Phi, psi and omega in degrees: 000319180295322179295321179296318179296320180296316179295321179295321179295317179296321179297319178297320179296319179294317179298319180295320181294329179286322182285339179278161179302133182298334183300330183291340183293341183269004179266125177255142191299317186257019180261119180296324179295323178294323177297321177294315179298321179295320178295324178293324178293324185278333184238115184269347182282184179272116179283101186297329181296327177286325175300315179295319180299313179297321181297313185286326179292315178296321178301316181296326179286324187274329184303314179298336179282314188278337187288338188276343187299319180295328184250003183299317180301314184285327177297314178295321178299320181291336177291337174076022180276323186290131180282326177232166181294327180291334181286344181301322182299324180295311179296323178296324178295319178297319180294321178293333181279339186301317180298313183293325178296314178298316180294324180294328183282342187238355188295324178296318178298319178292325176295317177295320177301316181294325178290331184269316187251345177122150179294323186298315182297318179297320180294315182296316179297320179297318179292323176298322177297324177298315181302316186281303192278335174291325176295315180295326177299319178295338180263012183297136179250356179212164180298319184287329174294319178296317179296318182295315181292325177292322178296316179293324177298315178294324182291322187262350178265085183258033187270347185294312178298309179300326183288331176289320174295318180299319181295332177281323189274334187279344182251156168296162185304319183290347179251007182295324177298322177296318180299313180286330174294328177297324176300312180294321179296324178293325173298324176298318176299317179298326178285347172275304187280324183301298179298327178296314178297315180295321182284318185275329186262348175291147181052052185294331181293333177277323184275326183231065184296337180283345179254316181248106186282161176296138181087356179283175180302319183280350171275321178289327178238082189293347182246016181279324186302310179296325178292321179295317180297317180293321178296324177294319176298318180297324179295319177295320179293324178301316179295318181295328183288348178296341180258011178295135172285141179274137181257351183285135178279140181221086185262107173261083188264117175244346182270116183297332181294326177294319179295319179295320179296320180292320178296319178297318179299315180299321181292317184286328182267355178079013181272150178231145176262119184271140176285162178301135176243158178289112184297330180291341177262001177275093188295321174305319178291311186293323179296321179292319180297319180297315178295320178302320179295318181298313181286331175293319175301314179297318183296309183289325179294319178296314181299317179294311182297317181300315182295317180288319179295322183295325182268357178291151181297159180297325182290348175257010178089008181270192182256350181060038180281157171265176177298325178296317180297314179296318178300321179297312182296313181292327178292317177297320179296317180294319179294320177296321177297320178301311179298320180297314183294326184278316191255334188250313186301313181304322178293314180296321180294322180291325182280314188260334187087154186294327184287307181298321179296323178292323176303309182296316182297317179296320180293320181291328185293334186296306179293328179296317181295319183289346181280347185304309181294335176287323177297327180295341179285344178278183180211164174070210185297323181300314179298313182297320180294314183292322180290328177291318178297316179298319179295318178300314181296319181296317181294318181292318179293320178296317179296326177300315181291313184296318180295320176299320178291326174303313181299311182296321183294314183285342176272354183273352182223164176274168189298319186291351176243006186290324178296315178296320179297315177292330175294317177298316180297317181292321177298308181298315180298319182293322177295320175295318179291333176295324177285331185301302180298317181294314179293318179296317179296316179295320180294322178294318177301315179296319182292327180288349177262002179231050182292337183260012181294149181281334181247117179049066182289148173057221184298344178304324181293320181300310183289333175293317179296319176299323178292327176298320178295316179297318180296321177298316179297319179297316180297324181288344180279005176257156174290149012270358184293309181281125179238129179256139177285130185275341184294134177286124182302333182288350181263007181252148174290132181270000000 
């Protein structure tokens, strides 16, 4: 009798499972990724709390990078290593490259870590590294201490790749563009607050003597205050991230009936579970990563060169700006980028698509970039206005290309390999970006020593080389080099 009741109970359970939506069979009770997927099925709107989470994590990652540009020239000058004024740009380039070199050497490991242990753990560890090593960088007493702390910060802050994977996974497919656009928009915010903090708060004893007295901590360490403020922001974000939902699936299946139900569901719905593939042989992914590296090199080199060129003396072809002036231009550019990413880019992406929009943006950026040294020949309000407009356009066009590549990259792989894929992309991009500041600084130093050359004198050469890199990236965005994956992400098991 007991056996009959047991068999009848099992039959009822099977009947109930058949009558319920098959989609529910893929949710496991103790799997955090399944809980996220179930929440996405139940809520079709835009979850603003996830938008905010992505925004603050990306902000925490970007602020330490962008804040140093306004005072980097003066920090290196105060270390007293440069023999001539023109040599300062070279040392500043090496210091700017240290972070990217460290990140490039470890990003694949952080991507694998995120795929194995979860996006949340990688993000939390990365933010903790910002709190510690960004603070130590502000307390640097020598050039080599500054280089070491920046290198360690880049090595241990592995949150950039996981947050891009997270931005794809936490949203429904129709909102994935918004998630990745939020990453770019947060960089825009960082480009507002980072240079502003670095420009206004550096050397506080000189700018605000009535608040920071001579001989105080901030007088002995003139570049500590902006680093301290950013570390405090990172500490608050670190606490907030403890409540992040994890998107990684963790199926510990020991019950054969669950496995059979999942197999039946896959068969009836036409879904297939793909085995791990060698990401290095995934040409749609690798072609996008290569193009991403080229434009990342261009992006960081432009930011570095612009900041150093702007504070260079007039007799070297620069603008003779102060840290406040550079902070103003970069802040306006960052704020404009934020507005563009939120209100304009989603509409343009929907109309044109990420590839075609990137083609147009790359082509427009070339004449704008080459106009910079000509604008420097002007003076007064006209020069300041035109250089600000040029900077705003460059930042918006660059973000258009990078965001489009984010979308293509994350759609080229399945979820269980997305962390590793973003790790590979971040490693390659970081190595290119490590070369960007050093190469840009050295190139600027060389160009400032050839002001009387007959071909592309002075800074004209720097911006011409940057344009060659941009032109190469634009050409690579055409077929047959660029390959897009045709598979619809919604047809893959998450």
